[in-house]
N, C-alpha and C positions, 0 to 999 in steps of 0.2 A: 462328203465321205465316200460316196459310191465311186467317184472318180479316182480317189486315192487307192481304194481297194482294188479297183479294176487295173490300175497301173501296176500295183504290186503283184497281182495275179499274172499279168502279161510279162512283167520283168522276170519273175521267177520261172515262168514257163520257158522263156527264151534262154535263161541261164541253164536250166536242166536239159532242154531239148538240144541246145547248141553244145554245151560242155560235155554232157554225158553222151549225146549223139555222136560227137567226134570220137569218143572212146569206143562206142558200140559199132558204129558204121565205118569209120575212117581209119582207125588205128590198127585194125586186125590184118590188113592186107600185107603179106610179106614183102612185096616189092614196092607197092604204092602207099603203104600205110604211113601215117603222120608221126607215129611214135608217141611216147609220153610227153616229149617236149611240145609237140603239136597240140596235144590235148591240153596241156597247161596254158598255152597261148589261146586256145579256143575258149576256155573258161574266162580268161581275162578279157577277151574281146566281147563276150556276151555281156559282161557287166559294164564295160566301157560304152558299148553301143546303146544299151538300154538306159544307162544313166543319163546319156544325152537325150534319148528319145522321150522318156517319161519321168526322169528324175525331178524335173520341175513341177510335176504334179504331186508325187507321193514322197519325194525325198530319195527314191531309188534304193531302198533297203534290200529287197529280194532275198531276205535271209532273216530268220527269227533271231539269230544271235546278234546281228547288226541292230535290229529293232530294240532288243534288250539293252545293248551297250549304249545306244543313243539315249534311251530313257534314263539310264543310270547317270549318264553325263549331263543330264538336264537339257538335252537337245530334242526331246520327243515326249509327248504327253503319255503318261502311264495308261490312261483310259483307252488309248488307241492301240496298245500293244497286242491284246488278244485278237481284235479284228484283223490286224496286219498279219499275225501268225496264221490265222485261218486262211486268209487269201493266199499267202505264200505257200502253205502246204498244199492247198488245192491246185495252185498253178503247177507245182512240182509233180503232183500225181497225174494231172492231165497230160503234162509233157511226157512223163514216163510211159503213160498208156499209149500215146501217139507214137512214141519211139518204138515201143514193143510191137505195135501193129506193122510199122514199116519194116523193122528188122526181121520179123517173122515172115515177111513176104519172100524171103530167100530160101531156096531149097536147102534142107539140112540144118536149118536154124536151130540153135540151142541157146537159151538165154544165159546159162552159166551165171557168172557174177553180175552181169548186166550193169557194169560200171558202179556197183555198190561199194560201200566202205566196209572195212573189217580189220580184225586183229587176229593174231595167231595163225591158224590155217587159212584164214580169209585175207590176211595181209599179203600184198604182192611180194614183199620181201621176207615174209615170215616173222614180222615183229610182234612181240608179246603185248598184252594189254597195257602194262605200265608205260611202255614206250609210246604206244598209240595214244593213250590218254594225255601224256605230257606234251607231245608234239601238237595235238589238236588244241590244247589249252594255250600254249605259247603262241602258236600262229594266229589263232583267233584274237588273242589279246593284241598282238601286233597289228593285225588287220584293222581293228577298231581304232587304234592310235593313228594309223595312216588315214582312215576315213575322217576322224575328228579333226586331225591336223590339216588335212588338205581342204576341208570345208570351213576352216576357221575364217573369221572376218579379217584376219591379219595377212592372208595370202591372196595372190591375184585370183579373181573370180574366173570361172570357166574352165579351169584346168583339173579340177578335182577328179572327174571321171578317168582321166588319163592315169593319174597317180594310183587311184583305186584299182583300175584294171590291171596295171602293171604289178601292183602288190599281190593281187590274186594269182597272177601268172607266177610270180616268184614263190608264193606259198605252194602252188602245185608242183613246181620244179623241185622243191625241197621234200614234200611229203607224199607224193604219189607212191614211192616205194614202201612207205610205212603203212599208210591207211587207205591209199587210193584217194586221199584228200577229201575231207568233208568241210570243216569250218562253217557248215551250213546245215542245220537239222532238216530243213525242208528238202534240200537236194538229196540228202541221205534217205529220207523217208520215201520219196517218190520212186526211186529205182529199187529200193529194198523190197517193195511190194511185188516186183516182177522177177526178182533174181531166183535162180534155181539152187541157191545155197542157203546157208544158215544166216544170211545177212540180216534178216528180220529179227532174229534172236539177239544180234549184237547191236541193234539200232539204238538201244538205250545209251550206249557210250557216245554216239554221235549226236545225241541231244545234250547229254550232261556236259561233256568236255567243251564243246563250242560255247554253250551258255555260260559256263564258269569262266572260260577265257574272255568272253565278251564282257562279263561283269568286271573282271580284272582290268581289261583295257579301258572300259568306261570310267572306272574308279580312278585309274592312274591319270586319265585326262582331267577329270573333274577336280581332283584334290591336289595334283602336282603341277599340271600344265595349264589348266584353264585360269587359275588366278593370275598368271602372268599375262594371259590374253586379255583379261578384263582390266588389268593395270595399265595396259598399253593403249586402251581406248581413250 
């Protein structure tokens, strides 16, 4: 179990450090910045690379919503959900802290939003709470369906991290303007602790909506799609 939790800690650390780091460190330059499309690809690449690196140890969740959805789909033991969540949140917080130390090494640094998520005044595009909640639920549900489908025994082995990484990239391309994209409560928690905005006060949404979406995605897979998978065995 220690190996599993260490893998989840490292994977979530990499996701937050790489994905949020691309937004904090690399997206802000007017001439050399990578823009929000670059940030979207950075998040996808973090999951793709760590899924190959440590996915064989822990399953490569790196996200409390993914862990919940897999448990609902009967792909993960319920007794391991809480330990995975703790490891993931700790990995996100340590990554955000390291990123803060690095970013603050530049003269004139101001944390600002610090790649945090938000709605209303904290939404990049000014989207209200209902829009933010709905997009987080829909995209997290879709993400779980991609994860469950690409790791099914009926598809070729070894390609799941590519599908999952590209799905996370697509999710960010859609929703960065709305919420700055969460679909991951650990990712949202880590950076919210260091933001100079009201992000911490809005953090509840970025736990509730992804977890609801994950539950929906896991249930869709288990009750509508998984029976077909089992019938094909």
